C-alpha positions in Angstrom: 24.3 9.4 -4.2 27.6 7.7 -4.7 28.0 9.6 -8.0 27.1 12.9 -6.3 29.7 12.2 -3.6 32.3 11.5 -6.3 31.4 14.7 -8.2 31.8 16.8 -5.0 35.2 15.3 -4.3 34.0 13.1 -1.4 34.6 9.4 -0.7 31.8 7.5 -2.5 32.3 4.5 -0.3 30.8 6.5 2.6 27.5 5.8 1.0 26.8 2.5 2.6 24.1 1.2 4.9 25.1 1.5 8.6 22.2 -0.6 9.8 21.1 -4.0 8.5 19.0 -3.6 5.3 16.7 -6.4 4.1 15.3 -5.9 0.6 12.4 -8.2 -0.5 11.4 -8.0 -4.2 7.7 -8.5 -4.1 5.9 -5.8 -6.1 6.6 -6.8 -9.6 4.8 -10.1 -10.2 1.6 -9.7 -12.3 -1.3 -12.1 -12.7 -0.8 -12.6 -16.4 -1.7 -16.3 -16.2 -4.4 -17.4 -13.8 -6.5 -20.6 -13.5 -3.6 -22.8 -14.5 -1.4 -25.4 -12.7 1.6 -23.7 -14.5 0.7 -20.1 -13.4 3.5 -19.6 -10.9 6.2 -20.5 -13.4 4.6 -18.7 -16.3 4.1 -15.5 -14.3 7.6 -15.6 -12.9 9.1 -16.0 -16.4 7.2 -12.9 -17.6 8.2 -11.0 -14.4 11.9 -11.7 -15.2 11.5 -10.8 -18.9 9.9 -7.5 -18.0 12.1 -6.6 -15.1 15.5 -8.0 -16.2 17.2 -4.6 -16.0 15.7 -3.7 -12.6 16.6 -7.1 -11.1 20.1 -6.8 -12.4 20.4 -3.4 -10.9 19.2 -4.7 -7.5 21.5 -7.6 -7.7 24.4 -5.2 -8.5 23.4 -3.3 -5.3 23.4 -6.4 -3.1 27.1 -6.8 -4.1 28.1 -3.1 -4.2 26.8 -2.3 -0.7 27.6 -3.8 2.7 25.1 -4.8 5.3 22.4 -5.7 2.7 20.4 -8.9 2.2 18.3 -9.3 -0.9 15.4 -11.8 -0.9 14.9 -12.5 -4.6 11.6 -12.4 -6.5 9.2 -15.3 -6.1 10.0 -15.7 -2.4 7.0 -13.9 -0.8 5.7 -10.5 0.4 8.1 -8.4 2.5 5.9 -8.1 5.6 5.1 -11.8 5.8 8.8 -12.7 5.3 9.6 -10.1 8.1 7.0 -11.7 10.4 7.9 -15.3 9.8 11.7 -14.9 9.4 13.5 -11.6 9.4 12.0 -10.0 12.6 14.4 -10.3 15.6 12.1 -8.9 18.4 15.3 -8.4 20.4 18.7 -7.7 18.7 21.8 -9.4 20.0 24.9 -7.6 18.6 28.0 -9.1 20.1 26.3 -9.6 23.4 24.6 -6.2 23.5 20.9 -6.7 23.7 18.3 -4.0 22.6 14.7 -4.0 21.3 14.3 -4.6 17.5 12.9 -1.6 15.6 12.4 -1.3 11.8 11.3 1.3 9.2 10.2 0.0 5.8 9.5 1.6 2.4 6.0 0.2 2.3 3.3 1.5 4.6 2.2 -1.9 5.7 5.6 -2.4 7.5 3.4 -1.9 10.6 2.5 -5.6 10.3 5.6 -6.3 12.5 4.0 -4.4 15.4 1.8 -7.6 15.8 5.0 -9.3 16.9 5.9 -6.6 19.4 8.5 -5.0 17.2 8.1 -1.2 16.8 8.0 -0.5 13.1 6.3 1.7 10.5 6.4 2.7 6.9 8.4 5.6 5.6 9.1 6.9 2.2 12.1 5.6 0.3 13.7 9.1 0.8 13.6 8.8 4.6 14.6 5.2 4.5 17.8 6.0 2.5 18.6 8.7 5.1 18.0 6.2 8.0 20.3 3.6 6.3 23.0 6.3 6.3 22.7 6.9 10.0 20.2 9.8 10.1 17.9 9.5 13.1 14.2 9.6 12.6 12.8 12.9 13.9 9.1 13.1 14.9 6.8 15.0 17.2 6.1 12.8 20.2 2.9 11.0 19.3 -0.2 10.5 21.4 -0.9 6.9 22.3 -4.4 5.6 22.0 -5.3 2.7 24.2 -7.5 0.2 22.4 -9.1 -2.3 24.8 -10.2 -5.7 23.5 -12.8 -7.7 25.5 -14.4 -11.1 25.2 -14.1 -13.4 22.2 -15.3 -13.5 18.6 -18.5 -15.3 17.7 -18.4 -18.5 15.7 -17.6 -18.1 12.0 -16.3 -14.5 12.3 -12.8 -13.9 10.9 -9.8 -11.8 11.6 -10.6 -9.8 8.5 -14.0 -8.9 9.9 -12.3 -7.7 13.0 -9.6 -5.6 11.3 -12.2 -3.9 9.1 -14.2 -3.0 12.2 -11.1 -1.7 14.0 -10.2 0.3 11.0 -13.5 2.0 10.8 -13.5 2.7 14.6 -10.0 4.2 14.5 -10.6 6.3 11.4 -13.7 7.8 13.1 -11.7 8.4 16.3 -8.9 10.2 14.4 -5.4 8.6 14.9 -3.3 10.2 12.2 0.3 10.6 13.5 -0.6 8.7 16.7 0.4 5.3 18.1 -2.3 2.8 19.0 -1.6 0.1 21.7 -3.9 -2.9 22.0 -4.5 -4.3 25.5 -7.2 -6.1 27.6 -8.3 -9.6 28.3 -9.5 -10.1 24.7 -5.8 -10.2 23.7 -5.4 -13.8 24.9 -8.1 -14.8 22.4 -6.2 -13.4 19.4 -3.6 -15.5 17.6 -0.5 -13.7 16.5 -1.6 -13.9 12.9 -4.8 -12.1 13.9 -2.8 -9.4 15.6 -0.5 -9.0 12.6 -3.6 -8.6 10.4 -4.8 -5.7 12.7 -1.3 -4.1 12.9 -0.9 -4.4 9.1 -3.8 -2.1 8.4 -2.4 0.8 10.5 -2.1 3.0 7.3 -5.8 2.4 6.5 -6.8 3.7 10.0 -4.1 6.4 9.7 -2.0 5.5 12.8 1.8 5.5 12.8 1.5 2.0 14.3 -0.9 -0.4 15.9 1.2 -2.1 18.6 0.8 -5.4 20.4 3.3 -5.9 23.2 5.1 -9.2 23.5 3.4 -11.9 25.6 3.1 -15.7 25.6 1.2 -15.7 22.3 4.2 -14.0 20.7 6.6 -16.5 22.1 4.5 -19.4 20.9 4.5 -17.9 17.4 8.3 -17.5 17.4 8.4 -21.2 18.3 6.0 -22.1 15.5 8.0 -20.2 12.9 11.2 -22.1 13.8 13.1 -19.5 15.8 15.5 -21.3 18.1 14.6 -22.1 21.8 17.8 -20.3 22.9 16.7 -17.1 21.0 13.2 -17.3 22.4 14.5 -17.7 26.0 16.8 -14.7 25.5 13.9 -12.6 24.2 11.7 -13.5 27.1 14.2 -12.9 29.8 15.4 -9.6 28.3 11.9 -8.2 27.9 10.8 -9.3 31.4 13.9 -7.7 33.0 13.1 -4.4 31.2 9.3 -4.5 32.1 8.4 -4.9 28.4 6.8 -8.3 28.6 3.0 -8.6 29.3 2.1 -11.6 31.4 -1.7 -12.1 31.6 -1.3 -14.5 34.5 -0.2 -11.6 36.7 -2.5 -8.7 37.8 -2.6 -6.0 35.1 -1.6 -2.5 36.0 -4.0 0.0 34.5 -2.0 2.0 31.9 -2.6 5.7 31.2 -3.2 6.6 27.5 -3.9 9.8 25.7 -7.4 8.5 24.7 -9.3 5.3 25.0 -11.4 3.0 22.8 -13.0 -0.3 23.6 -14.4 -3.2 21.5 -16.2 -6.3 22.7 -15.0 -9.0 20.3 -18.5 -10.6 20.3 -19.9 -7.5 18.6 -17.8 -8.0 15.5 -19.9 -9.3 12.6 -19.0 -10.5 9.1 -18.4 -7.5 6.9 -16.6 -6.2 3.8 -15.3 -2.7 3.0 -15.9 -0.6 -0.1 -16.6 0.2 -2.8 -13.8 2.9 -2.8 -12.2 3.2 0.6 -10.9 0.7 3.2 -12.7 2.3 6.1 -16.2 2.3 4.5 -17.2 -0.9 6.2 -20.5 -2.7 5.2 -22.0 -5.5 7.4 -22.7 -8.5 5.2 -26.3 -8.5 6.1 -26.7 -4.9 4.8 -24.6 -5.4 1.7 -27.5 -5.7 -0.9 -29.2 -2.6 0.3 -25.9 -0.7 0.5 -25.0 -1.8 -3.1 -28.3 -0.4 -4.4 -27.8 2.8 -2.5 -24.3 3.1 -4.1 -25.7 2.7 -7.6 -28.2 5.4 -6.9 -26.1 8.0 -4.9 -24.3 10.8 -6.6 -20.7 10.2 -7.6 -18.6 10.0 -4.4 -16.9 7.5 -2.1 -20.3 5.7 -1.8 -21.9 6.5 -5.1 -21.8 5.8 -8.9 -24.9 7.9 -10.0 -26.3 5.2 -12.3 -29.7 6.5 -13.6 -32.7 4.5 -12.3 -33.6 3.1 -15.8 -30.0 1.7 -16.3 -29.6 0.1 -12.9 -31.0 -3.3 -14.1 -29.2 -3.2 -17.4 -27.9 -6.5 -18.8 -24.8 -6.6 -21.0 -24.8 -9.7 -23.2 -21.5 -10.9 -24.6 -19.9 -14.1 -25.9 -17.1 -15.7 -23.7 -15.1 -17.9 -26.0 -18.2 -19.1 -27.8 -20.4 -19.4 -24.6 -23.2 -16.8 -24.3 -22.7 -14.7 -21.1 -24.2 -11.7 -19.3 -23.0 -9.0 -17.0 -25.0 -6.8 -14.6 -24.0 -4.0 -12.3 -22.2 -5.5 -9.3 -21.1 -8.6 -11.1 -17.7 -9.9 -9.9 -15.0 -10.0 -12.6 -11.9 -10.3 -10.3 -11.8 -12.4 -7.2 -8.3 -12.5 -5.6 -7.0 -14.0 -2.4 -3.9 -11.8 -2.1 -2.0 -9.4 0.1 0.2 -9.4 3.2 -2.8 -8.5 5.3 -4.5 -11.9 5.0 -2.3 -14.4 3.4 0.0 -14.5 6.5 -3.0 -15.7 8.5 -3.5 -19.5 8.4 -7.0 -19.3 9.9 -8.4 -17.2 7.0 -6.4 -19.1 4.3 -7.5 -22.5 5.5 -11.0 -21.1 6.1 -11.1 -20.1 2.4 -9.9 -23.6 1.4 -12.7 -25.2 3.6 -15.3 -23.0 1.8 -13.9 -24.2 -1.5 -14.1 -27.9 -0.3 -17.7 -27.6 0.8 -18.7 -25.7 -2.4 -17.0 -28.4 -4.6 -18.7 -31.2 -2.7 -22.1 -29.5 -3.2 -21.4 -29.0 -6.9 -21.0 -25.2 -7.0 -18.8 -23.6 -9.7 -17.2 -20.2 -10.4 -18.2 -18.6 -13.7 -15.3 -19.0 -16.1 -15.0 -15.3 -16.9 -14.2 -14.3 -13.3 -10.5 -13.9 -13.0 -9.7 -15.9 -9.8 -6.2 -16.0 -8.3 -4.4 -16.9 -5.1 -1.1 -15.2 -4.3 0.4 -16.1 -0.9 2.9 -14.0 0.9 5.2 -16.9 1.5 6.0 -20.5 0.5 4.7 -21.7 3.9 1.1 -21.2 2.8 1.6 -23.6 -0.1 3.0 -26.2 2.2 0.1 -26.1 4.7 -2.5 -25.9 2.0 -1.0 -29.1 0.5 -0.6 -30.8 3.8 -4.3 -30.1 4.6 -5.3 -31.7 1.3 -7.4 -28.6 0.5 -5.4 -26.9 -2.3 -7.1 -29.2 -4.9 -10.5 -27.7 -4.0 -9.2 -24.1 -4.5 -7.8 -25.2 -7.8 -11.1 -26.7 -8.8 -12.7 -23.3 -8.4 -9.9 -21.5 -10.3 -8.0 -20.3 -7.3 -4.6 -21.7 -8.5 -1.5 -20.2 -7.0 -0.3 -17.5 -9.4 2.9 -16.3 -7.6 4.4 -15.1 -4.3 3.9 -11.3 -4.2 1.5 -8.5 -3.8 -0.3 -8.9 -7.2 -3.9 -7.7 -7.3 -3.7 -5.6 -4.1 -1.3 -3.1 -5.8 -3.0 -3.2 -9.2 -0.9 -6.0 -10.7 -4.1 -7.9 -11.5 -3.2 -8.4 -15.2 -5.7 -8.1 -18.0 -9.2 -9.4 -17.7 -10.5 -11.4 -20.8 -11.1 -9.1 -23.7 -14.7 -10.1 -24.2 -15.4 -9.2 -20.5 -13.5 -5.9 -20.8 -15.4 -4.8 -23.9 -18.8 -5.8 -22.2 -17.9 -3.5 -19.3 -16.6 -0.5 -21.2 -19.1 -0.6 -24.1 -22.1 -0.8 -21.7 -20.6 1.4 -19.0 -21.1 -1.3 -16.4 -20.0 -0.9 -12.7 -18.1 -4.2 -12.4 -16.8 -5.4 -9.1 -13.5 -6.8 -7.8 -13.5 -8.7 -4.4 -10.0 -9.1 -2.9 -8.5 -10.0 0.5 -6.3 -6.9 0.2 -6.0 -3.7 2.2 -6.5 -0.9 -0.4 -9.4 -0.4 -2.8 -9.0 3.2 -3.9 -10.4 4.0 -7.3 -8.4 3.0 -10.3 -6.0 0.9 -8.2 -7.1 -2.7 -8.5 -8.0 -2.6 -12.2 -9.0 0.3 -14.5 -12.3 -1.5 -15.3 -13.5 -2.4 -11.8 -15.2 0.7 -10.5 -16.4 -1.1 -7.3 -13.7 -2.8 -5.3 -14.4 -4.6 -2.0 -12.0 -5.8 0.7 -13.1 -9.1 2.2 -11.6 -12.1 4.1 -10.3 -14.9 1.9 -13.3 -17.2 2.6 -15.6 -14.3 1.6 -13.6 -13.8 -1.6 -14.4 -17.5 -2.5 -18.1 -17.0 -1.5 -18.4 -13.9 -3.7 -16.7 -15.6 -6.6 -19.2 -18.4 -6.3 -22.1 -16.0 -6.1 -20.7 -14.0 -9.1 -22.1 -10.7 -7.8 -21.9 -8.3 -4.8 -25.6 -7.7 -5.3 -26.7 -10.5 -3.0 -28.1 -10.9 0.4 -26.3 -14.0 1.7 -29.0 -14.6 4.4 -32.0 -15.0 2.1 -30.7 -15.6 -1.4 -28.9 -18.8 -2.6 -25.3 -18.5 -3.7 -26.0 -21.0 -6.5 -27.5 -24.3 -7.5 -25.9 -27.6 -6.4 -25.5 -30.8 -8.4 -29.0 -32.1 -7.6 -30.6 -28.8 -8.6 -31.0 -27.8 -5.0 -30.4 -24.2 -3.8 -27.2 -23.8 -1.9 -26.9 -21.0 0.7 -24.0 -19.2 2.3 -24.6 -21.1 5.6 -24.1 -24.4 3.7 -20.5 -23.6 2.7 -19.3 -21.6 5.7 -17.0 -23.5 8.1 -17.3 -23.1 11.9 -14.4 -21.6 13.9 -13.8 -25.1 15.4 -13.4 -26.7 12.0 -10.9 -24.0 10.9 -8.9 -24.3 14.2 -8.7 -28.1 13.8 -7.2 -27.8 10.3 -4.8 -25.1 11.4 -3.7 -27.2 14.3 -2.9 -30.3 12.1 -1.6 -28.5 9.0 0.6 -25.6 10.1 3.9 -27.0 11.4 7.3 -25.5 12.4 9.2 -27.6 9.9 7.4 -25.8 7.1 8.8 -22.4 8.1 12.3 -23.8 8.6 12.3 -25.5 5.1 10.9 -22.4 3.4 13.4 -19.9 4.8 16.5 -22.1 4.6 15.9 -22.0 0.8 14.9 -18.3 0.6 18.2 -16.5 0.1 19.6 -19.2 -2.2 17.3 -17.6 -4.9 15.9 -19.3 -7.9 17.6 -20.3 -11.2 16.4 -17.2 -13.0 17.8 -14.8 -10.3 21.0 -16.8 -10.0 21.7 -16.6 -13.7 21.6 -12.8 -13.8 25.2 -11.6 -14.4 26.1 -8.2 -12.9 29.2 -6.0 -12.9 31.3 -5.8 -9.7 32.0 -2.0 -9.8 31.1 0.1 -6.7 29.8 2.9 -9.0 26.9 2.0 -11.3 27.5 2.2 -15.1 24.4 4.0 -16.3 23.0 3.0 -19.7 21.6 6.2 -21.4 19.3 4.1 -23.6 17.6 2.2 -20.7 13.9 2.9 -20.2 14.0 1.2 -16.8 17.1 2.6 -14.9 17.9 6.2 -15.5 20.4 8.4 -13.6 18.2 10.6 -11.3 18.4 14.3 -11.7 18.2 15.3 -8.0 21.9 16.0 -7.5 22.7 17.3 -11.0 23.5 21.0 -10.1 24.4 20.3 -6.5 27.2 22.3 -4.8 28.6 22.2 -1.2 26.6 25.3 -0.3 23.0 24.7 0.8 20.6 26.7 -1.4 18.6 28.0 1.7 14.9 28.3 2.1 12.7 29.4 -0.8 9.4 31.2 -0.8 6.9 31.1 -3.7 6.3 34.0 -6.0 3.3 34.5 -8.3 2.8 30.7 -8.6 0.0 29.2 -10.7 -2.3 26.5 -9.3 -1.4 23.3 -11.1 -4.3 21.3 -9.6 -7.2 22.0 -7.2 -8.4 18.9 -5.3 -11.0 17.9 -2.8 -10.6 15.5 0.2 -8.9 12.1 0.3 -6.5 12.4 -2.6 -4.3 9.3 -2.1 -0.8 8.6 -3.2 -2.4 6.3 -5.8 -4.0 9.4 -7.3 -0.7 11.3 -7.2 1.6 8.5 -8.3 -0.2 5.5 -9.8 1.5 2.1 -9.4 -0.7 0.2 -11.9 -0.8 -0.1 -15.6 0.4 2.7 -18.0 -2.6 4.0 -19.9 -2.2 3.9 -23.7 -3.0 7.6 -24.1 -0.8 8.9 -21.3 2.4 11.0 -21.5 4.4 8.0 -20.1 3.0 5.8 -23.0 4.0 8.5 -25.5 7.6 8.6 -24.0 7.9 4.8 -24.2 6.6 4.6 -27.8 9.0 7.4 -28.8 11.8 5.2 -27.3 10.7 2.2 -29.4 8.9 0.3 -26.6 6.0 -1.8 -27.8 2.7 -1.4 -26.0 2.9 -5.0 -24.9 6.1 -4.2 -22.9 4.9 -1.0 -21.2 4.8 -2.9 -17.8 3.5 -0.9 -14.8 4.5 2.4 -13.2 5.7 0.4 -10.2 8.2 -1.6 -12.2 9.5 1.6 -13.9 10.2 3.5 -10.7 13.9 3.5 -11.6 13.3 6.0 -14.5 12.4 9.6 -13.5 11.4 10.5 -17.0 8.5 8.0 -16.9 7.6 8.6 -13.3 7.4 12.4 -13.8 5.0 11.8 -16.7 3.1 9.3 -14.5 2.6 11.9 -11.7 -1.1 12.8 -11.4 -1.9 10.3 -14.3 -4.5 8.4 -12.4 -7.5 8.0 -14.7 -10.0 8.6 -11.9 -8.5 11.8 -10.5 -10.9 14.7 -9.9 -9.4 18.1 -10.4 -11.8 21.1 -9.7 -10.2 23.2 -12.4 -12.0 20.8 -14.9 -15.5 21.6 -13.6 -16.6 18.0 -12.9 -14.7 16.2 -15.7 -12.8 13.1 -14.4 -9.3 12.3 -15.6 -5.6 13.2 -15.5 -5.8 16.6 -17.2 -5.7 20.2 -16.0 -6.0 23.8 -17.3 -3.0 25.9 -18.3 -4.3 29.1 -16.6 -2.6 31.7 -18.8 -4.1 30.3 -22.1 -7.1 28.3 -20.7 -5.9 25.2 -22.6 -6.8 21.8 -21.3 -3.8 19.4 -21.5 -2.3 16.5 -19.5 -1.0 17.5 -16.1 2.6 16.7 -17.2 2.3 18.9 -20.3 0.9 21.9 -18.4 3.6 21.5 -15.7 6.3 21.5 -18.3 4.9 24.7 -19.9 5.1 26.5 -16.5 8.5 25.1 -15.8 9.9 26.2 -19.2 8.5 29.7 -18.6 10.2 29.7 -15.2 6.9 29.9 -13.4 6.3 28.3 -9.9 3.3 26.1 -9.3 1.3 25.1 -6.1 -1.4 22.5 -5.4 -4.6 23.2 -3.4 -6.2 20.2 -1.6 -8.7 19.2 1.0 -8.3 16.8 4.0 -6.2 13.7 4.3 -4.0 14.7 1.3 -1.5 11.9 0.5 -3.3 9.0 2.3 -2.5 5.5 1.2 0.8 3.9 0.3 4.1 5.3 1.5 5.0 6.1 -2.1 8.0 8.5 -2.3 7.3 9.1 -6.0 4.2 11.0 -4.8 6.7 13.6 -3.6 9.5 13.1 -6.1 7.1 13.4 -9.0 5.6 16.8 -8.0 9.1 18.1 -7.3 10.2 17.2 -10.8 7.0 18.8 -12.2 8.1 22.1 -10.5 5.5 22.1 -7.6 6.9 24.3 -4.8 4.1 24.0 -2.2 1.0 22.0 -1.3 -1.7 23.8 0.6 -4.2 21.4 2.2 -6.6 21.0 5.1 -4.5 18.1 6.5 -1.8 15.6 5.4 -1.3 11.9 5.9 1.9 11.5 8.0 4.2 9.7 5.6 3.3 11.9 2.6 3.9 15.1 4.5 7.4 14.0 5.5 8.1 12.9 1.9 7.2 16.4 0.7 9.6 17.9 3.2 12.3 15.4 2.1 12.0 16.6 -1.5 12.1 20.3 -0.6 8.4 21.0 -1.2 6.6 23.3 1.4 3.6 21.6 3.1 1.1 24.2 4.3 -2.2 23.7 6.2 -5.3 26.0 6.0 -6.4 27.2 9.4 -9.2 25.1 11.1 -12.6 25.7 9.4 -11.0 27.2 6.3 -10.3 25.7 2.9 -10.0 26.8 -0.7 -13.8 26.9 -1.1 -14.5 28.7 2.2 -11.9 31.3 1.2 -13.5 31.7 -2.2 -10.4 30.5 -4.1 -11.0 29.0 -7.6 -7.4 28.0 -8.4 -7.2 30.7 -11.1 -5.4 33.1 -8.9 -1.6 33.5 -8.6 -0.1 32.6 -5.2 2.8 34.1 -3.3 4.2 32.6 0.0 6.6 34.9 1.8 9.2 32.9 3.8 12.3 34.4 5.5 15.5 33.8 3.4 17.4 32.6 6.5 16.3 29.2 8.0 17.1 30.4 11.5 14.2 32.8 11.2 11.6 30.0 10.5 10.1 28.1 13.4 8.4 24.6 13.1 4.6 25.1 12.8 4.7 28.9 12.5 2.1 30.9 10.6 2.8 32.3 7.1 0.7 34.5 4.9 -0.3 33.4 1.5 -1.2 36.3 -0.8 -3.0 36.1 -4.1 -3.2 38.5 -7.1 -7.0 38.7 -6.6 -6.3 40.7 -3.4 -7.3 37.9 -1.1 -4.7 36.7 1.4 -5.0 34.1 4.2 -2.9 32.6 6.9 -1.6 29.0 6.9 0.5 26.8 9.3 3.8 25.8 7.7 4.1 22.0 8.4 7.8 21.7 9.0 7.2 19.9 12.3 10.8 19.7 13.7 14.1 21.6 13.5 15.6 18.7 11.6 12.9 19.1 8.9 13.8 22.8 8.6 17.5 21.7 8.1 16.4 19.4 5.3 14.4 22.3 3.7 17.5 24.6 4.0 19.5 22.0 2.0 16.9 21.5 -0.7 16.0 18.0 0.6 17.0 15.2 3.0 19.5 13.4 0.7 21.4 16.6 -0.2 21.6 17.3 3.6 23.0 13.8 4.2 25.6 14.0 1.3 26.9 17.4 2.5 27.1 16.1 6.1 29.0 13.0 5.0 31.5 15.0 3.0 31.9 17.3 5.9 32.5 14.5 8.4 36.1 13.4 8.9 35.6 9.6 9.6 
């Protein structure tokens, strides 16, 4: 943007954050080394080797821009750092007090709502505009009141609760809404439990899941080392402004747009999967559910394994030891992710399970890739203080790094012998992780079944070695005296957990961790970066490449564009996630991105992940729709990142087909079902399609963040009318599509009807999903950032 300002004759120093910006580098650490005392250091060295250019670019940015704090790699996960350290609750700017609010470029920013701070995820595009002083425009949301009653039963965890809440809210339908939690059950929920529920807002689809500030919030601020003076200021300000909830006073019944209620005693142990976070399975039904999934036709709850192959055993040799794999065997068990690692109860619960298991003589099979990646250094301190880390280590759950790891697909390779056993025998292998997303192809390309579970359950499933087990009736394993050990023998009571939390989690740990955090680490501190205010682009870099968005930009807005005789690039069903559109995991060896890297002399070993190469549009455009599990109806049932070039009927990679259309000057559109763009707030899921030449997406419904990202990149989001979709209208995707929009933006209204005509003679009406006047202005300018640049040049300050 600074370069674009410069080229248009503006003052490039106007491109500077106007609000405080905290940048936490947490998405690039991979689990290359696991089950080793040295894993943290080894993985960090590899992370720095791979990401040297990116890190140098970010470090340059921290000097070149004002108002920006960079928390270096190896420090923790952004949402946990925000909760424990960065969150202000109430801002005090030169004596002016006002409530804290935050937008973050990761959808789980909502975790901060557990602390009573209004916050949610936005795409990077929107965040950049917000940094430059653009207000956030939105349609006023409905607020769902979620009443919590009673208390949870013994041995039930916060993760069981959040998976239950997620399922209830998905069913209720809360996309684009706020959810506020209230009721007497609130006093039973620790702040960490609240943060776990708030964290998973994107999984239930809400803009935020909000917990107002009360005594529990103040206690947490004290625990995490915020000063007494700050806490007193927060309390008195919020009380004075009627924003503090005091459960000692009679509660006024609030009015909400709709209501839900949950008795906490009804929550039972559960996990979610095998392909979506809101497909909850009670633990007691897991074995039956697993067998149904093997049997069912391919879908969110089905793998279509023929009857005769369901009991198949794949024999292999693991470093000389004979080994076997069956469907449902666990090959990855990861305690990971901001959702759970910020919650001492479930982390110490997992450590207690490990202790009991070790004392009884249970072991984890050596070919299961076990790992523990906490979201902050505080976790390490309290695990050591409790004396329990050694038991986790004994089972292979060594700390591997401080970052998102397995939850975003940075799970690293699984052992080659295990990988070949899975792929040669077409086994449905399982991963169990304490994360928040388990969409297909995300966790690891070879784990087709992925289950979200609490950290203690991750340990239990690692010990069992399979998800095909009924914990009530079947033993987890055999103890040292040959006796069967059951789940109940290793599961701690809530009181045991509470006692360890009480004695092990101390304010001094938070203070010590965060005093050191911005000082960085030796590897970060040794990075040398130029001090220029404009970046010196290296044309040979495969990591950082000057983006093309502002190349032809002039001071005159291009105006709205319709679509003329466009071809359908892809035809999708429901629940296409941003992981399908823009993968963050590994770069497949046969993909267009891999070909580009090899052509540029990059060895396959150094491909790194899509997430780490986000600074290079050439790679990201080639990685768009490159998910290996994507289902495109134009391929008639075949799974994979290909599509049909309609004029010739050729089947090629999505990128190659898109480039053919683009070269020929032909527009493209995408047809989709419901919940298009659910999942992470990945702005590349909008930037990528724009670079591929996609002009419009026509779907049954959009996830909130993705829809606004499309608008931000100048792509038209359209919704079919209720009860209609491509199938009902008899569209095959082989037609050509024209969308007639007025050429003057003043003639378009938010949410108006437009006609889509096809060359087959069929035409239908859609709602155009520009939801506000501001979004129409962005569209008129060809995108949000172009709008901001023209406005900054036009302004006289």
